[in-house]
FIDRENVEX-116503 format. One record per residue (C-alpha): x, y, z; residue number from 1. Coordinates in Angstrom, 2 decimals, decimal comma. Layout:
BEGIN
((X Y Z) NUM)
...
***
This chain:
BEGIN
((39,78 -127,84 -202,36) 1)
((38,60 -128,19 -205,95) 2)
((38,13 -131,94 -205,40) 3)
((35,88 -131,25 -202,38) 4)
((33,79 -128,92 -204,55) 5)
((33,53 -131,60 -207,26) 6)
((32,31 -134,20 -204,74) 7)
((29,75 -131,80 -203,27) 8)
((28,52 -130,70 -206,70) 9)
((28,08 -134,31 -207,86) 10)
((25,71 -134,92 -204,95) 11)
((23,79 -131,66 -205,46) 12)
((23,59 -132,26 -209,22) 13)
((21,97 -135,61 -208,53) 14)
((19,29 -133,94 -206,38) 15)
((18,49 -131,45 -209,17) 16)
((18,43 -134,24 -211,80) 17)
((16,14 -136,53 -209,80) 18)
((13,84 -134,05 -208,08) 19)
((13,98 -130,39 -209,05) 20)
((14,22 -130,63 -212,87) 21)
((11,31 -133,17 -213,12) 22)
((9,23 -130,96 -210,78) 23)
((9,87 -127,96 -213,03) 24)
((8,72 -129,97 -216,05) 25)
((5,53 -131,04 -214,25) 26)
((4,82 -127,43 -213,18) 27)
((5,22 -126,25 -216,78) 28)
((2,82 -128,92 -218,08) 29)
((0,28 -128,24 -215,34) 30)
((0,38 -124,54 -216,22) 31)
((-0,32 -125,31 -219,90) 32)
((-3,43 -127,23 -218,91) 33)
((-4,70 -124,70 -216,36) 34)
((-4,16 -121,64 -218,59) 35)
((-5,96 -123,40 -221,44) 36)
((-8,87 -124,11 -219,09) 37)
((-8,98 -120,51 -217,90) 38)
((-8,83 -119,23 -221,50) 39)
((-11,74 -121,48 -222,50) 40)
((-13,89 -120,09 -219,66) 41)
((-13,06 -116,50 -220,66) 42)
((-13,88 -117,34 -224,29) 43)
((-17,25 -118,85 -223,37) 44)
((-18,12 -115,77 -221,35) 45)
((-17,04 -113,49 -224,27) 46)
((-14,32 -111,80 -222,21) 47)
((-11,79 -113,05 -224,74) 48)
((-12,27 -112,92 -228,48) 49)
((-10,87 -115,81 -230,52) 50)
((-8,65 -114,86 -233,43) 51)
((-8,32 -118,02 -235,54) 52)
((-6,32 -116,44 -238,34) 53)
((-3,60 -114,62 -236,41) 54)
((-1,24 -117,53 -235,88) 55)
((2,51 -117,10 -236,20) 56)
((4,81 -119,99 -237,08) 57)
((7,12 -118,64 -234,37) 58)
((4,62 -119,86 -231,80) 59)
((4,68 -123,44 -232,99) 60)
((8,39 -124,20 -233,32) 61)
((10,23 -121,81 -231,01) 62)
((9,99 -119,85 -227,78) 63)
((7,99 -116,78 -228,71) 64)
((6,06 -114,17 -226,71) 65)
((4,45 -111,12 -228,36) 66)
((5,76 -107,77 -227,17) 67)
((3,92 -106,53 -224,08) 68)
((2,52 -103,20 -225,26) 69)
((-0,33 -101,08 -223,96) 70)
((-3,74 -102,11 -225,37) 71)
((-6,73 -99,99 -226,34) 72)
((-9,91 -100,97 -224,50) 73)
((-11,68 -102,16 -227,66) 74)
((-8,77 -104,51 -228,55) 75)
((-8,20 -106,11 -225,12) 76)
((-10,35 -109,21 -225,68) 77)
((-8,62 -110,10 -228,96) 78)
((-5,03 -109,17 -228,03) 79)
((-5,05 -110,89 -224,62) 80)
((-6,41 -113,99 -226,38) 81)
((-3,45 -113,86 -228,82) 82)
((-0,99 -113,35 -225,96) 83)
((-2,45 -116,21 -223,92) 84)
((-2,32 -118,44 -226,98) 85)
((1,35 -117,59 -227,57) 86)
((1,96 -118,03 -223,82) 87)
((0,56 -121,58 -223,81) 88)
((2,75 -122,44 -226,83) 89)
((5,82 -120,96 -225,10) 90)
((5,12 -122,99 -221,93) 91)
((4,63 -126,11 -224,04) 92)
((7,90 -125,42 -225,87) 93)
((9,79 -125,13 -222,55) 94)
((8,18 -128,29 -221,16) 95)
((9,15 -130,24 -224,30) 96)
((12,70 -128,88 -224,47) 97)
((13,74 -129,03 -220,80) 98)
((16,92 -131,15 -220,52) 99)
((16,89 -134,24 -218,31) 100)
((20,18 -133,26 -216,66) 101)
((20,87 -130,08 -214,67) 102)
((24,20 -129,33 -216,37) 103)
((22,49 -129,22 -219,77) 104)
((20,10 -126,42 -218,70) 105)
((21,31 -123,37 -220,60) 106)
((21,22 -119,74 -219,51) 107)
((18,88 -119,09 -222,45) 108)
((16,43 -121,67 -221,08) 109)
((16,58 -120,02 -217,63) 110)
((15,95 -116,56 -219,11) 111)
((12,97 -117,89 -221,07) 112)
((11,55 -119,34 -217,84) 113)
((12,01 -115,96 -216,16) 114)
((10,19 -114,27 -219,06) 115)
((7,34 -116,74 -218,61) 116)
((7,11 -115,93 -214,90) 117)
((6,85 -112,19 -215,53) 118)
((4,71 -112,17 -218,72) 119)
((1,61 -113,34 -216,80) 120)
((2,62 -113,26 -213,13) 121)
((0,34 -115,91 -211,65) 122)
((2,68 -116,46 -208,68) 123)
((1,89 -112,90 -207,53) 124)
((-1,41 -112,42 -209,33) 125)
((-3,24 -110,06 -206,97) 126)
((-0,51 -107,42 -206,67) 127)
((1,08 -107,46 -210,12) 128)
((0,80 -104,27 -212,15) 129)
((2,34 -105,31 -215,48) 130)
((0,05 -104,87 -218,49) 131)
((-0,83 -108,52 -219,24) 132)
((-1,47 -109,62 -215,67) 133)
((-3,44 -106,48 -214,84) 134)
((-5,81 -106,89 -217,82) 135)
((-6,25 -110,63 -217,23) 136)
((-7,03 -109,98 -213,56) 137)
((-9,70 -107,45 -214,58) 138)
((-11,27 -110,17 -216,75) 139)
((-11,19 -112,86 -214,04) 140)
((-12,55 -110,35 -211,49) 141)
((-15,60 -109,96 -213,75) 142)
((-16,11 -113,73 -213,67) 143)
((-15,84 -113,72 -209,88) 144)
((-18,43 -110,94 -209,63) 145)
((-21,26 -113,04 -211,11) 146)
((-23,84 -114,97 -209,06) 147)
((-22,94 -118,33 -210,61) 148)
((-21,31 -120,07 -207,63) 149)
((-20,15 -123,08 -209,66) 150)
((-18,39 -120,84 -212,19) 151)
((-16,79 -118,82 -209,39) 152)
((-15,49 -122,00 -207,75) 153)
((-14,01 -123,27 -211,03) 154)
((-12,25 -119,93 -211,67) 155)
((-10,94 -119,68 -208,08) 156)
((-9,64 -123,27 -208,21) 157)
((-7,98 -122,64 -211,57) 158)
((-6,25 -119,49 -210,34) 159)
((-5,11 -121,28 -207,18) 160)
((-3,62 -124,13 -209,21) 161)
((-1,83 -121,60 -211,41) 162)
((-0,53 -119,71 -208,38) 163)
((0,81 -122,95 -206,86) 164)
((2,45 -124,06 -210,14) 165)
((4,05 -120,67 -210,72) 166)
((5,33 -120,40 -207,16) 167)
((6,95 -123,83 -207,57) 168)
((8,45 -122,74 -210,89) 169)
((9,84 -119,54 -209,40) 170)
((11,41 -121,33 -206,43) 171)
((13,01 -123,99 -208,67) 172)
((14,26 -121,44 -211,23) 173)
((15,75 -119,31 -208,43) 174)
((17,45 -122,42 -207,00) 175)
((18,82 -123,36 -210,42) 176)
((20,20 -119,84 -210,92) 177)
((21,79 -119,77 -207,44) 178)
((23,46 -123,16 -207,93) 179)
((24,74 -122,24 -211,39) 180)
((26,15 -119,01 -209,91) 181)
((28,01 -121,03 -207,23) 182)
((29,47 -123,35 -209,88) 183)
((30,51 -120,32 -211,94) 184)
((32,22 -118,71 -208,93) 185)
((34,22 -121,88 -208,35) 186)
((35,18 -121,94 -212,04) 187)
((36,43 -118,34 -211,86) 188)
((38,25 -118,91 -208,54) 189)
((40,20 -121,97 -209,71) 190)
((40,42 -121,67 -213,51) 191)
((40,81 -117,89 -214,02) 192)
((41,85 -116,01 -210,88) 193)
((45,16 -117,86 -210,15) 194)
((46,41 -117,10 -213,67) 195)
((45,72 -113,36 -213,80) 196)
((48,96 -111,44 -214,36) 197)
((50,04 -107,87 -213,64) 198)
((47,45 -105,20 -214,12) 199)
((44,82 -107,04 -212,08) 200)
((44,49 -106,08 -208,44) 201)
((41,96 -105,72 -205,65) 202)
((42,64 -101,96 -205,71) 203)
((41,73 -101,65 -209,42) 204)
((38,56 -103,70 -208,88) 205)
((37,46 -101,37 -206,06) 206)
((38,45 -98,06 -207,73) 207)
((37,60 -98,79 -211,35) 208)
((35,53 -101,99 -211,61) 209)
((34,50 -101,28 -215,20) 210)
((38,13 -101,13 -216,41) 211)
((38,94 -104,31 -214,48) 212)
((35,99 -106,24 -215,95) 213)
((36,72 -105,07 -219,54) 214)
((40,35 -106,23 -219,19) 215)
((39,21 -109,53 -217,63) 216)
((36,78 -110,16 -220,49) 217)
((39,56 -109,71 -223,07) 218)
((41,84 -112,11 -221,17) 219)
((39,12 -114,75 -220,83) 220)
((38,12 -114,54 -224,49) 221)
((41,76 -114,97 -225,53) 222)
((43,13 -117,42 -222,94) 223)
((40,06 -119,44 -221,83) 224)
((37,39 -119,24 -224,58) 225)
((35,81 -122,47 -223,23) 226)
((34,75 -120,57 -220,07) 227)
((31,86 -118,19 -220,85) 228)
((32,08 -114,56 -219,78) 229)
((28,85 -113,97 -217,87) 230)
((28,48 -110,21 -217,45) 231)
((25,78 -110,67 -214,79) 232)
((27,82 -112,97 -212,55) 233)
((31,43 -112,07 -213,24) 234)
((31,78 -109,09 -210,87) 235)
((30,58 -110,93 -207,74) 236)
((32,60 -114,01 -208,76) 237)
((35,91 -112,18 -209,10) 238)
((35,22 -109,95 -206,07) 239)
((34,76 -113,02 -203,83) 240)
((38,23 -114,25 -204,89) 241)
((39,74 -111,17 -203,19) 242)
((37,37 -110,85 -200,23) 243)
((36,69 -114,48 -199,23) 244)
((39,28 -117,17 -198,54) 245)
((39,15 -120,60 -200,20) 246)
((38,14 -122,57 -197,09) 247)
((35,61 -119,94 -196,01) 248)
((34,05 -119,94 -199,51) 249)
((33,76 -123,73 -199,52) 250)
((32,21 -123,85 -196,04) 251)
((29,67 -121,22 -197,10) 252)
((28,61 -123,27 -200,16) 253)
((28,61 -126,49 -198,14) 254)
((26,38 -124,97 -195,44) 255)
((23,87 -123,69 -198,04) 256)
((23,44 -127,11 -199,65) 257)
((24,09 -129,41 -196,67) 258)
((20,37 -129,58 -195,78) 259)
((19,42 -130,68 -199,30) 260)
((22,35 -133,08 -199,38) 261)
((21,36 -134,63 -196,04) 262)
((17,73 -134,92 -197,15) 263)
((18,86 -136,98 -200,15) 264)
((20,82 -139,37 -197,93) 265)
((24,18 -137,67 -198,45) 266)
((24,83 -139,40 -201,74) 267)
((23,73 -139,41 -205,33) 268)
((19,98 -139,89 -205,56) 269)
((18,92 -143,39 -206,49) 270)
((17,36 -143,68 -209,93) 271)
((13,57 -143,78 -210,11) 272)
((11,96 -147,10 -209,28) 273)
((10,18 -148,96 -212,14) 274)
((6,74 -147,99 -210,85) 275)
((7,76 -144,31 -210,61) 276)
((9,08 -144,48 -214,17) 277)
((5,73 -145,77 -215,41) 278)
((3,90 -142,95 -213,60) 279)
((6,30 -140,46 -215,18) 280)
((5,61 -141,88 -218,69) 281)
((1,83 -141,82 -218,05) 282)
((2,10 -138,16 -216,95) 283)
((4,01 -137,43 -220,15) 284)
((1,46 -139,06 -222,49) 285)
((-1,36 -137,36 -220,54) 286)
((0,18 -134,00 -221,49) 287)
((-1,11 -134,65 -225,02) 288)
((-4,56 -133,52 -223,80) 289)
((-3,90 -129,91 -224,91) 290)
((-2,89 -130,97 -228,43) 291)
((-5,80 -133,41 -228,65) 292)
((-8,17 -130,59 -227,68) 293)
((-6,76 -128,39 -230,48) 294)
((-7,28 -131,24 -232,95) 295)
((-10,85 -131,72 -231,71) 296)
((-11,67 -128,01 -232,16) 297)
((-10,23 -127,88 -235,70) 298)
((-11,88 -131,16 -236,71) 299)
((-15,22 -129,95 -235,32) 300)
((-14,94 -126,67 -237,28) 301)
((-14,13 -128,54 -240,50) 302)
((-17,06 -130,93 -240,01) 303)
((-19,44 -128,02 -239,46) 304)
((-18,08 -126,35 -242,60) 305)
((-18,75 -129,51 -244,63) 306)
((-22,29 -129,79 -243,28) 307)
((-23,17 -126,11 -243,84) 308)
((-21,63 -125,66 -247,28) 309)
((-23,94 -125,20 -250,25) 310)
((-24,26 -128,50 -252,13) 311)
((-24,58 -128,88 -255,88) 312)
((-27,86 -130,07 -257,44) 313)
((-26,41 -133,56 -258,01) 314)
((-25,15 -133,77 -254,39) 315)
((-28,59 -132,74 -253,10) 316)
((-30,27 -135,37 -255,32) 317)
((-27,83 -138,11 -254,22) 318)
((-28,20 -137,13 -250,55) 319)
((-32,01 -137,23 -250,83) 320)
((-31,87 -140,65 -252,48) 321)
((-29,60 -142,05 -249,76) 322)
((-31,87 -140,68 -247,02) 323)
((-34,85 -142,35 -248,69) 324)
((-33,01 -145,68 -248,55) 325)
((-31,44 -145,06 -245,12) 326)
((-32,96 -142,59 -242,65) 327)
((-29,53 -141,70 -241,23) 328)
((-27,64 -138,85 -242,90) 329)
((-24,57 -139,70 -244,98) 330)
((-22,67 -136,94 -243,14) 331)
((-22,85 -139,06 -240,00) 332)
((-20,64 -141,79 -241,48) 333)
((-17,06 -141,77 -242,78) 334)
((-15,60 -144,70 -244,69) 335)
((-11,85 -144,59 -244,01) 336)
((-8,63 -146,56 -244,37) 337)
((-5,92 -146,48 -241,70) 338)
((-3,02 -148,51 -240,32) 339)
((-4,10 -150,56 -237,32) 340)
((-1,43 -149,97 -234,60) 341)
((-1,84 -153,49 -233,18) 342)
((-1,62 -155,50 -236,42) 343)
((0,29 -152,91 -238,51) 344)
((-2,09 -153,74 -241,38) 345)
((-4,21 -151,40 -243,50) 346)
((-7,78 -151,57 -242,24) 347)
((-11,04 -150,20 -243,62) 348)
((-13,67 -148,97 -241,23) 349)
((-16,96 -147,10 -241,10) 350)
((-16,87 -144,40 -238,44) 351)
((-19,99 -142,80 -237,02) 352)
((-18,59 -139,30 -236,71) 353)
((-20,59 -138,06 -233,71) 354)
((-19,69 -141,13 -231,66) 355)
((-16,05 -140,72 -232,68) 356)
((-15,99 -137,02 -231,69) 357)
((-17,54 -137,95 -228,34) 358)
((-14,81 -140,56 -227,80) 359)
((-12,14 -137,87 -228,40) 360)
((-13,88 -135,63 -225,85) 361)
((-13,77 -138,44 -223,28) 362)
((-10,04 -139,00 -223,96) 363)
((-9,36 -135,28 -223,45) 364)
((-11,26 -135,31 -220,14) 365)
((-9,42 -138,39 -218,85) 366)
((-5,97 -137,13 -219,87) 367)
((-6,74 -133,68 -218,38) 368)
((-7,74 -135,35 -215,11) 369)
((-4,43 -137,23 -214,98) 370)
((-2,48 -133,96 -215,35) 371)
((-4,24 -132,58 -212,25) 372)
((-2,48 -133,65 -209,05) 373)
((-5,65 -133,18 -206,99) 374)
((-7,90 -135,33 -209,21) 375)
((-9,25 -138,81 -208,43) 376)
((-7,83 -140,17 -211,69) 377)
((-4,32 -139,02 -210,76) 378)
((-4,76 -140,49 -207,29) 379)
((-5,67 -143,86 -208,86) 380)
((-2,54 -143,69 -211,03) 381)
((-0,35 -142,91 -208,00) 382)
((-1,89 -145,83 -206,08) 383)
((-1,77 -148,28 -209,00) 384)
((0,38 -151,41 -209,04) 385)
((3,18 -151,73 -211,56) 386)
((1,42 -154,31 -213,74) 387)
((-1,82 -152,29 -213,85) 388)
((0,08 -149,11 -214,68) 389)
((1,88 -150,80 -217,56) 390)
((-1,41 -152,12 -218,98) 391)
((-2,97 -148,67 -218,68) 392)
((0,03 -147,09 -220,44) 393)
((-0,10 -149,64 -223,26) 394)
((-3,87 -149,31 -223,81) 395)
((-3,69 -145,48 -223,69) 396)
((-0,77 -145,41 -226,12) 397)
((-2,42 -147,79 -228,63) 398)
((-5,76 -146,00 -228,27) 399)
((-4,17 -142,62 -229,07) 400)
((-2,33 -144,04 -232,10) 401)
((-5,58 -145,55 -233,38) 402)
((-7,35 -142,24 -232,75) 403)
((-4,63 -140,34 -234,64) 404)
((-4,85 -142,72 -237,61) 405)
((-8,64 -142,37 -237,76) 406)
((-8,37 -138,57 -237,57) 407)
((-5,97 -138,65 -240,54) 408)
((-8,48 -140,76 -242,49) 409)
((-11,44 -138,53 -241,57) 410)
((-9,47 -135,38 -242,41) 411)
((-8,70 -136,80 -245,87) 412)
((-12,37 -137,69 -246,42) 413)
((-13,45 -134,19 -245,37) 414)
((-11,16 -132,66 -247,99) 415)
((-12,58 -134,98 -250,65) 416)
((-16,14 -133,92 -249,76) 417)
((-15,52 -130,26 -250,70) 418)
((-14,40 -128,61 -253,91) 419)
((-10,79 -127,54 -254,44) 420)
((-11,80 -123,91 -254,08) 421)
((-13,54 -124,60 -250,74) 422)
((-10,55 -126,49 -249,31) 423)
((-8,76 -123,22 -248,56) 424)
((-11,52 -122,51 -245,98) 425)
((-10,75 -125,69 -244,05) 426)
((-8,51 -125,41 -240,98) 427)
((-5,18 -127,23 -241,20) 428)
((-4,60 -130,23 -238,91) 429)
((-1,04 -131,00 -239,95) 430)
((0,80 -129,07 -237,22) 431)
((-1,13 -130,36 -234,14) 432)
((-1,12 -133,91 -235,56) 433)
((2,68 -133,69 -235,89) 434)
((2,90 -132,58 -232,25) 435)
((0,71 -135,50 -231,17) 436)
((2,86 -137,86 -233,23) 437)
((6,02 -136,51 -231,54) 438)
((4,56 -137,24 -228,09) 439)
((3,54 -140,75 -229,17) 440)
((7,00 -141,46 -230,60) 441)
((8,66 -140,23 -227,41) 442)
((6,24 -142,31 -225,30) 443)
((7,13 -145,42 -227,33) 444)
((10,83 -144,65 -226,85) 445)
((10,36 -144,30 -223,06) 446)
((8,25 -147,48 -222,96) 447)
((10,94 -149,45 -224,81) 448)
((13,61 -148,12 -222,47) 449)
((11,53 -149,16 -219,46) 450)
((10,96 -152,68 -220,89) 451)
((14,68 -152,99 -221,71) 452)
((15,70 -151,99 -218,18) 453)
((13,24 -154,47 -216,64) 454)
((14,52 -157,30 -218,86) 455)
((18,11 -156,44 -217,90) 456)
((17,18 -156,56 -214,19) 457)
((15,54 -159,99 -214,59) 458)
((18,60 -161,32 -216,43) 459)
((20,91 -159,94 -213,74) 460)
((18,85 -161,60 -210,98) 461)
((18,80 -164,95 -212,84) 462)
((22,55 -164,71 -213,43) 463)
((23,19 -164,29 -209,71) 464)
***
């Protein structure tokens, strides 16, 4: 019977690997984008209060959510902003760390997903009474009470997208938990239960389940340390060994997953087609829109700081002289050095800063559009031919690398324009630039893998 389970689980695993896990990743990334959009609207309408200096390192490099405590009325705008900011980082962390294969999804990852679902409960937004969701709903209700029909439509659409994404997440997480429970029950039935000695009985389990489970835990830790003792699943798993026969248990599991198995063709799901792989890589690189937006905001703040700072007498004299020679302000131009991603050579360039900032804005808008499944840009990607998709991926990838290199150069020039003492007032770009670099490196890795697979297919065809 164990062999039949193995064969069934191989097929179901393939369905999770090919369909459910990628869908969960997409839902997480969509949520990052939509929550950031909602937060920006609330900020613009002064319902949230930005707190630029309260940033924990825990947010950047790990799964972290601030404790959900009651909030005084006067602190709601600031604290909900902090919690939403941490929430976006936590979602981003999960999206970046989700394993490609179902079996590699840990219980810790599942619990973190469940925390995400309950921290701001967008899947059940209207009837949730937990602190965070309740306060956020009060804020969005204020937006929906205004006469601005365009704003109301944007907010309603954003909340609907979040509801859809969170419902998908909840369904997939519940399915993952249920399937892992079934696999755990089979493990207990065939690897633990047959080897239990005297002192373990159905009677003891019914009359004193706590004593039975404590004894079972000790046996498992000593005899089978490779099999985890899951206190949440162990009771039902061992109970089913006494109450349900082997064949009956298998038929029950088979009937639950037969529909999904039949839908997939009754066999392991075929790997993604080349075109689908390209779309997947484009979706991944498009997820950099959130990081790029953070970089834009910090860069914009630093530029404004440079322009507004008090200049020395000599700087004022030099600036006046340059304006007399050239009507355009020196602050509009940056003379930078960077590595050209196409030629790999050091290149010098003069960047008109306002044009450059506008180009970043356009990139953010395009990438954000691609992350939205209902957008025209995403529809074009889905309808695109393989060759066109590859060209778009290449141009987007190179454009983002070039943009990153120029940002590094501009950031260095900004720091040179201010005194050492004033540099402490500049916002740091290192962390978001590292995140952007990680996405670009991963994109290059995926692109190389795709090219390698295509070359192997061509060679195989020529060989035959």
